[in-house]
N, C-alpha and C positions, 0 to 999 in steps of 0.2 A: 598848668604851666604857662609861662609867657615865653614864647620862642621867637627868636630872630632868625630869619631865613634869607639866604642869598644864593641864587641859582644863576650861574653864568654859563652860557653856551656860545662857543666860538667856532666858526667854520673858516677854513683856509683852503684855497683852490690853486691848482697848478697853472690854470689858465683863467682868464676873465670870464665870469658868469655874465651872460648877456641879458638874461631875464629870469626872474624867479617870483614865486608866490609862497609866502610862509603863513602857516596857520598855527596859532598858539593857544594852548589851554593851560595857562600859567597863573590863573587867578583863583585862589581858594575861595569857595563859597562860604557864606555864613550859614551854618547848619548846626544841628545838635552836636555838641561836643567841641565846636570851634567858633570863635568870633574874631573877625579881622580887626586888628588894631590899626594897621596902615599897610598899604601895598602899592607898589609901583612897578610897571614894566617899561624897560627902555629898549627901543628898537631903532635901527638905522634911519628909518623914515616913519612918519606918522602912520599909525595903524587904525583901521576901522574896527569898532567893537560891536558885538552882537551876542545873542543867546542861541545856542545850537539846539538841535532836536532833543537832546537829553537834559537841557537846562544848564549846560556848562557855559561859563563866560568864555567867549572866543574872540581873539584878536587876529586880524588878517592884514598883511601889508604886501605890496607889490613893488619890486625894484626893477626899473627899466633902464637904469644906467649901469654900465659894466662895473664890476667890482671883483676883487680877489680875496677879500676877507669880510666876515660879517659877525657882529657881536649882538647877542640878545641877553638881556639881564632882567631878572625878576628879584625884587627885594622887598622885605617888609617884616611885620611882626604879627603873630597870631596868639590869641589866648586859647588854650585847650583844656578840656576836662574829659573824664571817662564817659564815653557814650558809644554804643554800638548799634543802636536802632534808629532807623530813619523812615520817615513817612512821606510818601510822594504827595505833591500838590496836584490840583485838578488837571493841570496841563501835561503831566508826566506821560512818558511813553508807556504803553500797556505792558504789564509784566509778561503777557503771553508772547509779545514780540521777542522777549529775551529768553525764550525757549529755543530760538533758532541758533543752530551752530554756525560757525564761520570757518574759513580755511585754517585759522590759527587754533581753533578749539576742537574741531571734529575728531572724536575718538575712533579708534579701530575696534574690531571685535576682540582682538588680543588684549587691548587695554581694558575693555569692559569685563573680560574674563578674569584678568589679573585682579581687578578691584571688586569683583562680584560680591565678596563677603563684607565689603565696606560701603557699598553703594547705599545711600539713604532710601528707606522705604517711605518716609514722611519728611516734610520740610521743617524738622525740628532742629534746634541748636545742637543737642546732643548727637544726633545722627550725622549732621553736616560736619561737626567738629571731628567725629570719628573718621570721616573720609579725609578731612584735612590732615589728620595725623598720618594716615596711610600714604597720602601723596608726599608729605614731607619726609616720611621714612624712606621712600623709594628714590626720590629725586635729590641727590646730594647737591647742596649749594656750592656751585663752582663758577665764580665769575670768569668771563672770557671764553667759556665753552659755547655759548649761544649768543644770538643777537636778536634784534627786534623782529626779524622775519622768521625765526625758528618756530615751528609748529609744536603743538602738544605731542603729536606722534613722534616727531624727531627727538624731543626731549625725553620721551618715554624710552625710546630706543637707546639713547646715550646714558640714561639713568642719572643725568646731571642737568643743571640749569641754575637759574636765579629766580627771584620773586615773580618776574613776568611769566616764566615758564610754569612755576607753581600755579599761578592764577589761571593761565590758559588751560592747563590740565584739569583744574578744579571746575572751571566753567563747563568744559566739555562733559565731565562726569555728572555734574549737577543737572545739566540740561538733558542728558541721556536718561536721568532719573525723573524727568518731568518736573524739575524744580527750576523756575526762572532764576537766572543769575546774571550779574553784570560785572564788568571789569572796573576796578577803581585805581586810578593813578594818584600818586601823592608823595608825601615825604614821611620819613620815620626818624625820630630823634633817639639816637643811641650814642652816647659819648664814647663808648668803648669800641663801636663799630661804625665809623663814619662812612664806610663804603656802602652801608645800607640806607644812606640818606635819601636816595631816590628809590621809591618803593612802589609796590603794587599789591593789591589784594582783591577780594571779591565781596559783593553783596549778594545774598540769596534772598528770595522773596519768602518770608515766613508767614505772610497773610496776603494772598492774592487779591481778595475782595477789598481789603482796606489799604492796599498798597504799602504794606509794612516790610521793610528790608532789614536784614541783620548782616553786619560786617564781620567777615572772618579773614584773619591774616594767616595764610597757609604756611608761609615761611617760618612763622613762630607757632603755628597750630594753636591759635588763641583768638578770642574775640578782640577787636581793636580797642584801644584805650587812648589816654591822653598823649601818648607818644606819636600817634598817627595824625597827619594833616592831609585832608582830602583836597585833591585838585579837580579831578574830572571823572565822569563815569561814561561807559560805553559798552558796546557788544564785545570788544576785545581791545588789545593795545592800540590798534590803528585808529579806532574812533575816539580814543581818550588820550592820545599821545600829547605830552606837554608841548613838543615842537615837531612839526612835520611840514614838508614843502616839496615843490617841484621846481626844476630849473632847466634852463637851456645853456649849454656851454659849461665851462669850469674844469672839465677833465677830472683828474683825481681830486678827492676830497679828504681833508684831515679835520676830524671833529674833536674838540676838547670841551668837556663838560665838568663843571665844578659846583658842588653844592655844600654849603656850610650851614649848620644849624647850631645856635647857641641858646642856652637858657638864660633869660634875663632875670634880674633880682626882682 
């Protein structure tokens, strides 16, 4: 498919923000299954660009002049095709590093007991998909019940969440099963469900020695395909977040995010 994407993030503050640093991971990489046609990120001031530890394109900008609103916009077009396997380059983070749990992914004994019959014994597609189906079956997709700071344990207790919560729970269970796994942030094209445009899933390492990873969408309990556009990878949401930052001042914050995805002829 040839997909046009527009991602607008707007912040408004009740008081002037005196100083802020924003870190963006809003540039899709050219990897198996996707090729960038064109892409542009618009920020209030010029950003500096770099590649982070996980190989993600990262943009950072600092604002030292007071402001009460801020707009960040990413826009472009991507060619996609079905692909769910990815091979690390020589500079990639070791898969063994991605066996480590984080605060967002750490499972409890209760969680491990609940999923004990679904936990994979081997890092095969069939066994990991079986676990994805179990997670999807338990965690009812319910927008607005959780947020970026919700942990896998909290989502497990509520039995509800969104794609981010599915991913965190899946990461925790894979890592507890000694399978390296990483968080993937991105977009999902579904004309009938525009609320799914901002999406998250996981990669699990299907061959540690060769650095081969397989992508699984837990929300849909399937391997990823041409509907998925990758943005960034990391240990969890926080290290792969499309937009994150810190600020001084501002008081209360109002965030508005809008993503549109259209299929081009």
